[in-house]
Structure formats: C-alpha cells, structure tokens
Residue frames as qw, qx, qy, qz and C-alpha x, y, z in Angstrom:
[[0.497, 0.685, -0.335, 0.415, 36.25, 92.80, 58.06],
 [0.239, -0.666, 0.512, -0.487, 36.86, 93.39, 61.78],
 [0.914, -0.226, 0.236, -0.238, 35.90, 89.86, 62.56],
 [0.887, 0.359, -0.169, 0.236, 38.64, 88.53, 60.28],
 [0.231, 0.676, -0.444, 0.541, 41.23, 90.79, 61.93],
 [0.568, -0.521, 0.414, -0.484, 40.04, 89.83, 65.41],
 [0.994, -0.009, 0.083, -0.073, 40.16, 86.10, 64.52],
 [0.698, 0.527, -0.302, 0.379, 43.68, 86.52, 63.12],
 [0.078, -0.666, 0.476, -0.568, 44.83, 88.27, 66.34],
 [0.793, -0.365, 0.316, -0.372, 43.27, 85.54, 68.53],
 [0.981, 0.174, -0.038, 0.080, 45.02, 82.83, 66.53],
 [0.697, 0.398, -0.210, 0.558, 48.46, 84.51, 66.39],
 [0.357, -0.908, 0.029, -0.217, 48.61, 86.40, 69.75],
 [0.822, -0.447, 0.190, 0.298, 51.62, 84.42, 70.89],
 [0.670, 0.335, 0.209, 0.628, 53.57, 85.48, 67.76],
 [0.024, 0.866, 0.067, 0.496, 52.80, 89.15, 68.49],
 [0.639, -0.760, 0.112, -0.037, 53.91, 88.67, 72.09],
 [0.850, -0.125, 0.212, 0.466, 57.16, 86.94, 71.00],
 [0.481, 0.589, 0.169, 0.627, 57.88, 89.77, 68.52],
 [0.239, -0.901, -0.007, -0.362, 57.24, 92.42, 71.16],
 [0.795, -0.562, 0.151, 0.169, 59.54, 90.56, 73.60],
 [0.778, 0.160, 0.199, 0.573, 62.27, 90.39, 70.98],
 [0.221, 0.769, 0.100, 0.592, 62.02, 94.09, 70.24],
 [0.462, -0.850, 0.086, -0.239, 62.04, 95.06, 73.91],
 [0.879, -0.329, 0.159, 0.307, 64.95, 92.67, 74.56],
 [0.641, 0.408, 0.145, 0.633, 66.95, 94.30, 71.76],
 [0.048, -0.857, -0.018, -0.513, 66.24, 97.79, 73.09],
 [0.691, -0.712, 0.117, -0.051, 67.22, 96.69, 76.62],
 [0.880, -0.058, 0.143, 0.450, 70.42, 95.12, 75.33],
 [0.427, 0.611, 0.075, 0.662, 71.39, 98.33, 73.57],
 [0.252, -0.840, 0.029, -0.480, 70.56, 100.57, 76.53],
 [0.741, -0.635, 0.190, -0.109, 72.06, 98.38, 79.27],
 [0.872, 0.278, -0.187, 0.358, 75.29, 97.31, 77.61],
 [0.609, -0.623, -0.041, 0.490, 78.44, 98.15, 79.60],
 [0.228, 0.956, -0.152, -0.107, 80.35, 101.24, 78.66],
 [0.853, 0.300, -0.189, 0.382, 83.72, 100.49, 77.07],
 [0.569, -0.696, 0.003, 0.438, 86.70, 101.36, 79.25],
 [0.355, 0.916, -0.184, -0.037, 88.84, 104.10, 77.74],
 [0.868, 0.196, -0.170, 0.423, 92.30, 103.12, 76.69],
 [0.470, -0.758, -0.004, 0.453, 94.99, 104.66, 78.89],
 [0.374, 0.908, -0.185, -0.040, 97.04, 107.30, 77.14],
 [0.812, 0.331, -0.317, 0.360, 100.56, 106.40, 76.15],
 [0.357, 0.359, -0.497, 0.705, 102.83, 106.52, 79.23],
 [0.426, -0.373, 0.310, -0.764, 100.00, 106.77, 81.78],
 [0.059, -0.024, -0.978, 0.198, 98.94, 104.05, 84.13],
 [0.384, -0.499, -0.603, -0.489, 95.26, 103.15, 84.37],
 [0.381, -0.524, 0.267, -0.714, 93.34, 104.57, 87.35],
 [0.068, 0.061, -0.952, 0.293, 93.17, 102.15, 90.33],
 [0.432, -0.451, -0.662, -0.415, 89.78, 100.58, 90.95],
 [0.504, -0.640, 0.100, -0.571, 87.70, 101.30, 94.06],
 [0.952, -0.288, -0.105, 0.018, 88.62, 97.88, 95.47],
 [0.733, 0.246, -0.225, 0.594, 92.35, 98.54, 94.96],
 [0.003, 0.614, -0.185, 0.767, 92.08, 101.96, 96.63],
 [0.731, -0.547, 0.000, -0.408, 90.17, 100.44, 99.56],
 [0.945, -0.128, -0.168, 0.251, 92.75, 97.70, 100.03],
 [0.474, 0.450, -0.224, 0.723, 95.50, 100.33, 99.95],
 [0.326, -0.645, 0.136, -0.678, 93.74, 102.33, 102.69],
 [0.898, -0.404, -0.074, -0.156, 93.29, 99.20, 104.82],
 [0.838, 0.107, -0.222, 0.487, 96.99, 98.35, 104.51],
 [0.178, 0.578, -0.206, 0.769, 97.89, 101.94, 105.54],
 [0.585, -0.607, 0.092, -0.530, 95.72, 101.75, 108.62],
 [0.963, -0.220, -0.122, 0.093, 97.14, 98.36, 109.59],
 [0.654, 0.322, -0.246, 0.638, 100.67, 99.70, 109.17],
 [0.124, -0.647, 0.186, -0.729, 99.88, 102.71, 111.33],
 [0.803, -0.498, 0.005, -0.327, 98.46, 100.44, 114.03],
 [0.937, -0.035, -0.168, 0.305, 101.51, 98.17, 113.97],
 [0.407, 0.486, -0.241, 0.735, 103.88, 101.13, 114.13],
 [0.389, -0.641, 0.151, -0.645, 101.99, 102.60, 117.11],
 [0.929, -0.356, -0.059, -0.084, 102.03, 99.23, 118.87],
 [0.799, 0.196, -0.217, 0.526, 105.80, 98.97, 118.28],
 [0.120, 0.604, -0.224, 0.755, 106.33, 102.48, 119.68],
 [0.663, -0.587, 0.078, -0.457, 104.29, 101.71, 122.83],
 [0.968, -0.151, -0.124, 0.157, 106.24, 98.46, 123.34],
 [0.598, 0.393, -0.236, 0.657, 109.54, 100.32, 122.90],
 [0.193, -0.661, 0.191, -0.700, 108.51, 103.00, 125.41],
 [0.850, -0.461, 0.003, -0.255, 107.45, 100.34, 127.89],
 [0.909, 0.041, -0.187, 0.370, 110.78, 98.51, 127.53],
 [0.328, 0.528, -0.240, 0.746, 112.72, 101.75, 128.01],
 [0.459, -0.627, 0.147, -0.612, 110.72, 102.61, 131.11],
 [0.952, -0.283, -0.111, -0.021, 111.21, 99.12, 132.48],
 [0.735, 0.262, -0.255, 0.572, 114.97, 99.55, 132.04],
 [0.001, -0.601, 0.233, -0.765, 114.88, 102.89, 133.89],
 [0.719, -0.534, 0.059, -0.441, 112.85, 101.34, 136.74],
 [0.951, -0.070, -0.205, 0.223, 115.26, 98.40, 136.93],
 [0.464, 0.426, -0.301, 0.716, 118.16, 100.90, 137.31],
 [0.347, -0.590, 0.183, -0.705, 116.27, 102.75, 140.08],
 [0.912, -0.344, -0.101, -0.200, 115.57, 99.41, 141.76],
 [0.837, 0.088, -0.294, 0.452, 119.26, 98.44, 141.80],
 [0.144, 0.502, -0.285, 0.804, 120.15, 101.89, 143.23],
 [0.603, -0.530, 0.033, -0.595, 117.40, 101.42, 145.82],
 [0.928, -0.176, -0.315, 0.093, 118.90, 98.14, 146.99],
 [0.619, 0.108, -0.327, 0.706, 122.09, 99.91, 148.00],
 [0.063, -0.077, -0.281, 0.954, 120.62, 103.26, 149.01],
 [0.052, 0.588, 0.807, 0.013, 116.84, 103.17, 149.64],
 [0.001, -0.762, -0.252, 0.597, 116.52, 106.93, 150.20],
 [0.011, 0.449, -0.483, -0.752, 118.22, 107.79, 146.90],
 [0.063, 0.203, 0.915, 0.344, 116.09, 105.08, 145.16],
 [0.062, 0.700, 0.662, -0.262, 112.89, 106.75, 146.51],
 [0.009, 0.697, -0.054, -0.715, 114.06, 110.17, 145.35],
 [0.018, -0.244, 0.713, 0.657, 114.84, 108.90, 141.87],
 [0.064, 0.400, 0.907, 0.116, 111.56, 107.01, 141.77],
 [0.067, 0.756, 0.441, -0.479, 109.67, 110.18, 142.74],
 [0.043, 0.579, -0.337, -0.741, 111.45, 112.17, 139.98],
 [0.040, -0.005, 0.882, 0.469, 110.72, 109.42, 137.49],
 [0.087, 0.568, 0.809, -0.124, 107.07, 109.36, 138.47],
 [0.075, 0.745, 0.170, -0.640, 106.81, 113.14, 138.11],
 [0.042, 0.496, -0.532, -0.685, 108.39, 113.06, 134.70],
 [0.086, 0.043, -0.906, -0.413, 106.57, 110.03, 133.27],
 [0.017, -0.490, -0.868, 0.078, 103.09, 110.03, 134.75]]
C-alpha cells in the first residue's frame, strides 16, 4: 500500500508543488493587496500626500531665503546711499564728514 502511495508522489511531485505554489500565491495576494483609499467626505478635500507636504515645505524655505536675501540687499543699498551722502559732505567739509562717518559706524557696526 505505502509503495503505491510513494510511487504516486514520486510521479506527481511537480503537481503537488504547483498546487502549493498556487495556494501560497493566493494567500499572499489576499494579504498583500493595497488598502483602498477612503472616499473624502462631502465638502472635505483629501489629505495632501507626503510628497505634496514636502514640496510645500521646500517652497516655504526657498521663499524665506529669497526674502532674507532681498532684505539684506535692501539694507546694503540703503547703507551705500548713506555713505555716499557722507562722502559728498566730506568733500566740502572733511571734519564734518569724519564726524558723520564715526556716528554712522557706531550706529551700524
């Protein structure tokens, strides 16, 4: 009796293996399927994805950097104008130009 069973298994081992693979593949497909996305409620927007939130943060940081750069440029231009005024005063009255330059340096550095 056991010899007949053993002979049957040796002849059809590949069929058992294929059946086992099919069963395991079905189980894996059921367990690993993606979860369905919930439908947004009426009147609500869907939540932004991680990628969208990251891009938003990057844009905010870039904007902050550009604003800071613009502020520094503006300050530099204003200070250049003040120094140009002191220079023109210094051409006519060097002592007054030095005094104003000293006050400017104390206030700005």
